[in-house]
Backbone as ProteinMPNN parsed JSONL, in Angstrom:
{"seq_chain_A": "MIDPAELMQMAIETCREGIAHGQSPFGCAIAIGDRIVSRAHNTVVMTTDITAHAEVNAIRVGCKTVEDIFLTDAIVATTCEPCPMCMAALHWARVGTVYYGASIADADTAGFNELQLPAAELLRIGGSQVKLVSGLLTEECCELFDLWKASPSKVAY", "coords_chain_A": {"N_chain_A": [[8.776, 51.238, -55.377], [8.648, 53.121, -52.426], [9.434, 56.434, -52.011], [12.052, 57.521, -49.929], [11.907, 59.956, -48.612], [9.159, 60.699, -48.841], [8.147, 58.729, -47.184], [9.321, 59.632, -44.72], [8.083, 61.982, -44.37], [5.604, 60.98, -43.492], [6.236, 59.81, -41.184], [6.972, 62.071, -39.781], [4.365, 63.362, -39.737], [2.94, 61.63, -38.293], [4.276, 61.699, -35.901], [3.745, 64.315, -35.215], [0.924, 64.093, -34.653], [1.151, 62.436, -32.302], [2.489, 64.203, -30.542], [0.439, 65.941, -30.317], [-1.306, 64.64, -28.635], [0.024, 64.609, -26.435], [2.27, 63.021, -26.192], [5.755, 62.038, -26.589], [8.196, 63.409, -28.845], [8.529, 61.551, -31.368], [8.49, 59.822, -34.253], [7.472, 57.108, -36.524], [7.534, 55.401, -39.602], [6.85, 52.667, -41.824], [7.67, 50.787, -44.692], [7.212, 48.485, -47.333], [8.067, 47.672, -50.282], [5.826, 49.327, -52.341], [3.919, 49.574, -50.439], [2.657, 50.882, -47.448], [3.127, 49.579, -44.416], [2.918, 50.211, -41.744], [2.573, 52.938, -39.393], [3.485, 54.792, -36.689], [3.707, 56.472, -33.401], [5.683, 57.501, -30.629], [4.604, 56.028, -27.453], [5.017, 55.862, -24.837], [4.411, 57.273, -22.299], [1.576, 57.225, -22.49], [0.886, 54.453, -22.421], [2.156, 53.682, -20.265], [4.625, 52.097, -20.536], [7.741, 51.417, -21.063], [9.158, 50.568, -23.265], [7.624, 51.405, -25.539], [8.558, 52.732, -27.809], [8.561, 54.7, -30.837], [9.472, 53.234, -32.951], [9.531, 50.64, -32.128], [6.761, 50.292, -31.643], [5.814, 50.754, -34.254], [7.059, 48.467, -35.496], [5.624, 46.463, -34.331], [2.988, 46.97, -35.192], [3.38, 46.712, -37.93], [4.482, 44.085, -38.318], [2.125, 42.673, -37.484], [0.467, 43.473, -39.621], [1.571, 42.489, -41.912], [1.345, 39.718, -41.135], [3.631, 38.325, -40.169], [6.798, 37.653, -38.429], [8.929, 39.041, -39.32], [10.066, 41.767, -41.217], [11.039, 41.696, -43.757], [13.491, 43.244, -45.818], [12.264, 45.779, -45.589], [11.552, 49.325, -45.672], [12.475, 51.847, -43.537], [11.548, 54.857, -41.923], [12.418, 57.033, -39.671], [12.002, 59.632, -37.16], [13.9, 60.228, -35.413], [17.363, 59.271, -34.664], [17.596, 55.859, -34.041], [17.421, 54.531, -30.817], [19.55, 52.117, -28.935], [17.888, 49.96, -28.267], [15.722, 50.177, -30.053], [17.088, 50.003, -32.412], [18.339, 47.486, -32.293], [15.867, 45.911, -32.258], [14.9, 46.646, -34.96], [16.964, 45.52, -36.469], [16.486, 42.762, -35.627], [13.934, 42.462, -36.753], [14.606, 42.256, -39.322], [14.795, 44.371, -41.093], [15.414, 46.388, -44.225], [16.567, 48.88, -44.796], [17.227, 51.696, -42.847], [16.288, 55.088, -42.406], [16.876, 58.186, -40.937], [16.281, 61.242, -39.196], [16.745, 63.602, -37.056], [19.476, 63.333, -34.656], [21.026, 61.258, -32.064], [22.299, 63.057, -30.342], [20.9, 65.384, -31.022], [18.339, 64.608, -29.775], [19.199, 64.416, -27.033], [20.061, 67.086, -26.492], [17.502, 68.159, -26.697], [16.568, 67.348, -24.234], [16.216, 64.661, -23.803], [16.928, 61.475, -22.307], [19.261, 59.995, -23.675], [21.037, 57.068, -24.405], [24.422, 57.241, -25.277], [25.166, 55.83, -27.471], [25.713, 55.489, -30.733], [23.497, 54.453, -33.396], [24.757, 53.431, -35.72], [27.242, 52.438, -34.805], [26.358, 50.443, -32.991], [25.116, 48.705, -35.084], [27.602, 48.132, -36.46], [29.12, 46.893, -34.466], [27.578, 44.599, -33.759], [27.497, 43.415, -36.252], [25.575, 43.641, -38.12], [23.376, 43.61, -41.073], [21.755, 45.55, -41.815], [21.141, 48.696, -43.372], [21.941, 52.022, -42.711], [20.874, 55.109, -42.898], [21.66, 58.528, -42.494], [20.455, 61.993, -41.8], [18.089, 62.451, -43.187], [15.73, 64.902, -44.026], [16.505, 66.472, -41.709], [16.202, 68.963, -40.527], [13.418, 69.317, -40.427], [12.834, 67.226, -38.826], [14.197, 67.875, -36.433], [12.924, 70.101, -35.753], [10.562, 69.009, -34.564], [11.099, 68.646, -31.858], [11.068, 71.092, -30.771], [8.414, 71.931, -31.208], [7.265, 69.941, -29.554], [8.229, 70.878, -27.09], [6.98, 73.353, -26.919], [4.255, 72.521, -26.672], [1.218, 72.485, -24.919], [0.086, 70.198, -23.994], [1.914, 68.369, -23.56], [3.727, 65.8, -21.863], [6.186, 65.893, -19.417], [9.341, 64.237, -19.107]], "CA_chain_A": [[9.332, 51.49, -54.166], [8.192, 54.279, -51.954], [10.434, 57.536, -51.754], [12.28, 57.531, -48.41], [11.474, 61.405, -48.212], [7.82, 60.793, -48.583], [7.885, 57.979, -45.918], [9.718, 60.353, -43.642], [6.951, 62.941, -44.078], [4.529, 60.231, -42.768], [6.795, 59.684, -39.822], [6.767, 63.427, -39.198], [3.072, 63.731, -39.479], [2.578, 60.663, -37.254], [4.891, 62.355, -34.705], [2.86, 65.57, -34.871], [-0.242, 63.408, -34.039], [1.517, 61.833, -31.023], [2.611, 65.404, -29.761], [-0.981, 66.631, -30.057], [-1.912, 63.676, -27.687], [0.736, 64.615, -25.231], [3.331, 62.105, -26.305], [7.027, 62.756, -26.919], [8.436, 63.693, -30.275], [9.312, 60.607, -32.079], [7.546, 59.032, -35.15], [8.227, 56.11, -37.543], [6.834, 54.784, -40.922], [7.592, 51.443, -42.457], [7.029, 50.364, -46.161], [7.52, 47.226, -48.029], [7.847, 48.058, -51.614], [4.976, 50.48, -52.337], [2.947, 49.473, -49.41], [2.929, 51.345, -46.124], [2.692, 48.644, -43.515], [2.785, 50.903, -40.358], [2.929, 54.284, -38.768], [3.417, 54.898, -35.115], [4.49, 57.334, -32.693], [6.045, 57.162, -29.184], [3.375, 56.053, -26.604], [5.694, 55.569, -23.541], [3.635, 57.785, -21.308], [0.213, 56.79, -22.65], [0.765, 53.079, -22.176], [3.1, 53.259, -19.165], [5.409, 51.214, -21.107], [9.091, 52.207, -21.289], [9.472, 49.976, -24.508], [6.688, 51.769, -26.414], [9.028, 53.902, -28.65], [7.928, 54.764, -32.143], [10.156, 52.235, -33.863], [9.019, 49.363, -31.498], [5.218, 50.32, -31.985], [5.707, 50.614, -35.759], [7.432, 47.161, -36.049], [4.522, 45.51, -33.896], [1.866, 47.011, -36.157], [3.893, 46.22, -39.359], [4.226, 42.524, -38.223], [0.672, 42.174, -37.679], [-0.103, 43.742, -41.015], [2.085, 41.42, -42.876], [1.377, 38.484, -40.685], [5.09, 37.727, -40.081], [7.612, 38.374, -37.399], [9.911, 39.628, -40.065], [9.715, 42.736, -42.171], [12.264, 41.531, -44.695], [13.898, 44.33, -46.738], [11.469, 47.018, -45.374], [12.352, 50.665, -45.619], [11.85, 52.443, -42.251], [11.776, 56.291, -41.749], [12.084, 57.377, -38.34], [12.218, 61.148, -37.041], [15.238, 60.404, -34.647], [18.197, 58.01, -34.771], [17.074, 54.869, -33.175], [18.203, 54.125, -29.618], [20.045, 50.862, -29.006], [16.656, 48.971, -28.119], [15.016, 50.131, -31.245], [17.897, 49.56, -33.432], [18.308, 46.032, -32.13], [14.547, 45.389, -32.669], [14.867, 46.81, -36.333], [17.763, 44.473, -36.939], [15.912, 41.383, -35.484], [12.849, 42.355, -37.677], [15.247, 42.05, -40.72], [14.428, 45.388, -42.233], [16.658, 46.537, -45.057], [17.278, 50.142, -44.66], [16.563, 52.811, -41.891], [16.421, 56.426, -42.618], [16.516, 58.983, -39.767], [16.448, 62.715, -39.39], [17.296, 64.029, -35.891], [20.414, 62.444, -34.158], [20.918, 61.224, -30.732], [22.835, 64.32, -29.859], [19.67, 66.249, -31.071], [17.583, 64.363, -28.654], [19.876, 64.831, -25.796], [19.884, 68.534, -26.416], [16.074, 68.579, -26.362], [16.209, 66.975, -22.884], [15.955, 63.249, -23.532], [17.979, 60.715, -21.635], [19.68, 58.965, -24.575], [22.373, 56.365, -24.331], [25.242, 57.715, -26.227], [25.755, 54.794, -28.404], [25.229, 55.702, -32.206], [22.973, 53.373, -34.139], [25.731, 52.923, -36.796], [28.109, 51.748, -33.988], [25.647, 49.23, -32.716], [25.117, 47.841, -36.074], [28.931, 47.644, -36.673], [29.607, 46.002, -33.463], [26.621, 43.43, -33.946], [27.666, 42.657, -37.552], [24.211, 43.705, -38.765], [23.414, 43.997, -42.539], [20.867, 46.666, -41.825], [21.666, 49.852, -44.005], [21.543, 53.297, -41.976], [21.216, 56.491, -43.648], [21.41, 59.629, -41.6], [20.293, 63.12, -42.497], [16.916, 62.725, -44.086], [14.822, 65.834, -43.398], [16.968, 66.548, -40.292], [15.674, 70.172, -40.077], [12.01, 69.184, -40.114], [12.666, 66.472, -37.65], [14.572, 68.551, -35.267], [11.692, 71.016, -35.314], [9.483, 68.2, -33.712], [11.516, 68.783, -30.459], [10.621, 72.529, -30.327], [6.918, 71.61, -31.239], [6.903, 69.215, -28.344], [8.564, 71.69, -25.95], [5.864, 74.261, -26.83], [3.016, 71.907, -26.626], [0.562, 72.519, -23.638], [-0.38, 68.886, -23.411], [3.15, 67.327, -23.297], [4.112, 65.097, -20.54], [7.532, 65.823, -19.271], [9.962, 63.078, -18.547]], "C_chain_A": [[9.103, 52.86, -53.699], [9.458, 55.228, -51.659], [10.808, 57.565, -50.415], [11.861, 58.932, -47.908], [10.011, 61.456, -47.931], [7.483, 59.846, -47.439], [8.346, 58.828, -44.728], [8.582, 61.335, -43.242], [5.805, 62.28, -43.456], [4.988, 60.076, -41.542], [6.576, 61.044, -39.063], [5.322, 63.764, -38.757], [2.564, 62.818, -38.334], [3.121, 61.213, -35.877], [4.114, 63.526, -34.291], [1.561, 65.004, -34.163], [0.055, 63.085, -32.615], [1.704, 63.101, -30.021], [1.262, 65.835, -29.444], [-1.59, 65.715, -28.94], [-0.952, 63.677, -26.441], [1.884, 63.668, -25.117], [4.586, 62.685, -26.666], [7.25, 62.605, -28.418], [9.028, 62.82, -31.078], [8.222, 59.795, -32.974], [8.238, 58.014, -36.081], [7.066, 55.614, -38.46], [7.589, 53.696, -41.382], [6.758, 50.923, -43.791], [7.813, 49.111, -46.587], [7.067, 47.482, -49.444], [7.081, 49.328, -51.609], [3.972, 50.555, -51.322], [3.446, 50.022, -48.057], [2.337, 50.264, -45.174], [2.482, 49.033, -41.953], [3.145, 52.221, -40.279], [2.698, 54.361, -37.483], [4.284, 56.01, -34.556], [4.846, 56.858, -31.287], [4.771, 57.077, -28.299], [3.772, 55.58, -25.211], [4.721, 56.05, -22.333], [2.122, 57.248, -21.175], [0.035, 55.395, -22.09], [1.54, 52.697, -20.87], [4.032, 52.172, -19.414], [6.737, 51.851, -21.711], [9.565, 51.836, -22.664], [8.663, 50.609, -25.642], [7.258, 53.034, -27.262], [8.351, 53.824, -30.009], [8.338, 53.587, -32.923], [9.578, 50.943, -33.394], [7.453, 49.208, -31.73], [5.155, 50.047, -33.395], [6.137, 49.038, -36.129], [6.21, 46.302, -35.326], [3.373, 45.691, -34.797], [2.187, 46.276, -37.542], [3.886, 44.646, -39.278], [2.945, 42.026, -38.25], [0.04, 42.353, -39.026], [0.333, 42.754, -41.847], [2.054, 39.854, -42.395], [2.555, 37.639, -40.51], [5.937, 38.347, -38.97], [8.734, 39.152, -38.0], [9.39, 40.794, -41.027], [10.909, 42.927, -43.093], [12.259, 42.691, -45.821], [12.918, 45.501, -46.654], [12.346, 48.284, -45.389], [11.676, 51.452, -44.465], [12.452, 53.949, -42.427], [11.418, 56.516, -40.297], [12.73, 58.769, -37.97], [13.615, 61.275, -36.31], [15.983, 59.215, -34.698], [17.795, 57.134, -33.703], [18.022, 54.548, -32.077], [18.586, 52.696, -29.665], [18.82, 49.93, -29.055], [15.919, 49.023, -29.439], [15.871, 49.566, -32.454], [18.164, 48.145, -33.572], [17.015, 45.353, -32.566], [14.497, 45.478, -34.243], [15.783, 45.787, -37.0], [17.173, 43.094, -36.791], [14.566, 41.375, -36.458], [13.278, 42.11, -39.241], [14.805, 43.134, -41.543], [15.775, 45.634, -43.163], [17.331, 47.803, -44.777], [16.464, 51.104, -43.747], [17.101, 54.023, -42.174], [16.134, 57.265, -41.265], [16.971, 60.407, -40.052], [17.431, 63.236, -38.293], [18.382, 62.965, -35.435], [20.226, 62.269, -32.62], [21.33, 62.433, -29.931], [21.732, 65.127, -29.894], [18.76, 66.143, -30.029], [18.144, 64.574, -27.306], [19.718, 66.187, -25.494], [18.403, 68.847, -26.116], [15.735, 68.122, -25.01], [16.028, 65.494, -22.673], [17.224, 62.566, -23.195], [18.52, 59.564, -22.604], [20.895, 58.358, -24.17], [23.122, 56.839, -25.507], [25.957, 56.477, -27.095], [25.027, 54.925, -29.829], [24.725, 54.381, -32.774], [24.155, 52.613, -35.042], [26.746, 52.096, -35.983], [27.488, 50.286, -33.579], [25.545, 48.138, -33.747], [26.567, 47.31, -36.425], [29.378, 46.522, -35.671], [28.899, 44.681, -33.477], [26.798, 42.677, -35.256], [26.497, 42.691, -38.433], [24.53, 44.115, -40.324], [22.511, 45.062, -42.806], [21.596, 47.963, -42.326], [21.047, 50.9, -43.145], [21.876, 54.47, -42.76], [20.76, 57.666, -42.745], [20.932, 60.957, -42.328], [19.179, 63.294, -43.286], [16.023, 63.68, -43.467], [15.179, 66.17, -42.019], [16.249, 67.886, -39.843], [14.179, 70.008, -39.517], [12.029, 68.26, -38.782], [13.097, 67.027, -36.361], [13.712, 69.544, -34.715], [10.666, 70.279, -34.507], [9.766, 68.472, -32.158], [11.08, 70.199, -30.031], [9.077, 72.496, -30.29], [6.524, 71.025, -29.884], [7.1, 70.142, -27.088], [7.319, 72.773, -25.767], [4.453, 73.764, -26.676], [2.344, 71.911, -25.215], [0.229, 71.249, -23.064], [0.762, 67.883, -23.364], [3.302, 66.955, -21.926], [5.532, 65.165, -20.374], [8.207, 64.644, -18.874], [10.649, 63.351, -17.218]], "O_chain_A": [[9.331, 53.781, -54.483], [10.437, 54.749, -51.087], [9.877, 57.639, -49.614], [11.465, 59.011, -46.745], [9.573, 62.107, -46.982], [6.533, 60.161, -46.722], [7.688, 58.697, -43.696], [8.196, 61.501, -42.085], [4.998, 63.002, -42.871], [4.146, 60.197, -40.653], [6.09, 61.112, -37.934], [5.056, 64.312, -37.687], [1.801, 63.285, -37.488], [2.434, 61.155, -34.857], [3.847, 63.712, -33.104], [1.212, 65.514, -33.098], [-0.746, 63.438, -31.75], [1.202, 63.101, -28.898], [0.984, 66.086, -28.271], [-2.505, 66.246, -28.312], [-1.103, 62.86, -25.533], [2.439, 63.515, -24.029], [4.562, 63.849, -27.069], [6.61, 61.821, -29.12], [10.088, 63.179, -31.59], [7.253, 59.222, -32.475], [9.435, 58.098, -36.356], [5.898, 55.465, -38.1], [8.82, 53.708, -41.372], [5.547, 50.719, -43.878], [8.938, 48.838, -46.167], [5.878, 47.505, -49.761], [7.506, 50.316, -51.01], [3.196, 51.51, -51.295], [4.527, 49.66, -47.593], [1.12, 50.081, -45.164], [1.977, 48.285, -41.116], [3.992, 52.674, -41.048], [1.6, 53.962, -37.093], [5.327, 56.413, -35.07], [4.301, 55.851, -30.835], [3.929, 57.971, -28.384], [2.973, 54.977, -24.495], [4.316, 55.239, -21.5], [1.566, 56.925, -20.125], [-0.909, 55.172, -21.333], [1.554, 51.537, -20.458], [4.229, 51.342, -18.527], [6.763, 52.638, -22.657], [10.298, 52.62, -23.266], [9.053, 50.323, -26.774], [6.645, 54.093, -27.404], [7.603, 52.877, -30.25], [7.472, 52.974, -33.547], [9.142, 50.162, -34.241], [6.956, 48.109, -31.977], [4.447, 49.112, -33.769], [5.531, 48.458, -37.03], [5.88, 45.316, -35.984], [2.767, 44.694, -35.188], [1.456, 45.468, -38.116], [3.302, 43.998, -40.147], [2.632, 41.058, -38.942], [-0.768, 41.557, -39.503], [-0.491, 42.137, -42.522], [2.57, 38.936, -43.032], [2.523, 36.418, -40.668], [5.742, 39.517, -38.641], [9.44, 39.864, -37.286], [8.289, 40.668, -41.562], [11.593, 43.943, -43.213], [11.302, 42.994, -46.533], [12.77, 46.188, -47.665], [13.558, 48.31, -45.175], [10.465, 51.669, -44.461], [13.544, 54.207, -42.933], [10.324, 56.236, -39.808], [13.847, 59.058, -38.4], [14.374, 62.221, -36.525], [15.386, 58.141, -34.774], [17.651, 57.559, -32.557], [19.215, 54.324, -32.283], [17.947, 51.998, -30.453], [18.804, 49.104, -29.967], [15.509, 47.968, -29.923], [15.413, 48.809, -33.311], [18.232, 47.586, -34.667], [17.073, 44.297, -33.197], [14.092, 44.489, -34.854], [15.4, 45.227, -38.027], [17.31, 42.285, -37.708], [14.181, 40.291, -36.897], [12.501, 41.841, -40.158], [14.433, 42.879, -42.688], [16.898, 45.197, -42.911], [18.539, 47.838, -44.542], [15.251, 51.277, -43.87], [18.326, 54.132, -42.216], [15.159, 56.958, -40.578], [17.804, 60.731, -40.898], [18.645, 63.32, -38.475], [18.23, 61.796, -35.79], [19.441, 62.966, -31.975], [20.707, 62.754, -28.919], [21.451, 65.676, -28.829], [18.342, 67.112, -29.395], [17.355, 64.956, -26.442], [19.295, 66.539, -24.393], [18.123, 69.749, -25.326], [14.639, 68.465, -24.567], [15.731, 65.054, -21.562], [18.333, 62.896, -23.616], [18.274, 58.378, -22.383], [21.768, 59.03, -23.621], [22.597, 56.864, -26.62], [27.169, 56.341, -27.265], [23.885, 54.501, -30.005], [25.381, 53.344, -32.673], [24.37, 51.401, -35.011], [27.108, 51.036, -36.494], [28.042, 49.211, -33.812], [25.782, 46.953, -33.511], [26.706, 46.111, -36.665], [29.896, 45.458, -36.01], [29.553, 43.668, -33.225], [26.367, 41.535, -35.415], [26.381, 41.91, -39.377], [25.522, 44.711, -40.744], [22.444, 45.514, -43.948], [22.617, 48.306, -41.73], [19.861, 50.826, -42.821], [22.996, 54.739, -43.194], [19.608, 57.735, -42.315], [21.055, 60.945, -43.553], [19.178, 64.227, -44.089], [15.514, 63.36, -42.392], [14.299, 66.179, -41.159], [15.698, 67.859, -38.743], [13.797, 70.445, -38.432], [11.326, 68.532, -37.809], [12.513, 66.749, -35.313], [13.677, 69.851, -33.523], [9.92, 70.936, -33.781], [8.858, 68.516, -31.327], [10.737, 70.36, -28.86], [8.506, 73.034, -29.341], [5.629, 71.503, -29.187], [6.268, 70.174, -26.181], [6.787, 72.999, -24.681], [3.532, 74.572, -26.558], [2.953, 71.313, -24.329], [0.083, 71.112, -21.849], [0.555, 66.689, -23.149], [3.043, 67.691, -20.974], [6.199, 64.505, -21.171], [7.509, 63.913, -18.171], [11.225, 62.442, -16.622]]}, "name": "protein", "num_of_chains": 1, "seq": "MIDPAELMQMAIETCREGIAHGQSPFGCAIAIGDRIVSRAHNTVVMTTDITAHAEVNAIRVGCKTVEDIFLTDAIVATTCEPCPMCMAALHWARVGTVYYGASIADADTAGFNELQLPAAELLRIGGSQVKLVSGLLTEECCELFDLWKASPSKVAY"}
């Protein structure tokens, strides 16, 4: 099984690629066993699709890669705590564990209009079996917000 920190490094690098293309600072990587099935960044602005968050994009690619609508027992690394839409999608995709770095509060501080519903609370209310692990490479993930703010190619919300 892939090390969650290694997977998060892939999510961070993918996020950096997105920032370089003017996208917002969110990245995600998904693995099943030792196999990376997807890496994606936020493409909301590029695609004019408000649902094109990093996690949703990664789920779409991952499902095509494994040719199934489920990513059963996958490990997910996402640079920021999933919003309610993304957390629900991860639940429906039947992933096993989601690791994240920055929190919803960190995204809010960086200027993003996040719903103040913690992913853990959504999982609790919904009775989900998805495991959620916070605080993986938090500092590196939070630095992505600063990188995005300093980027001359960023598109502001």
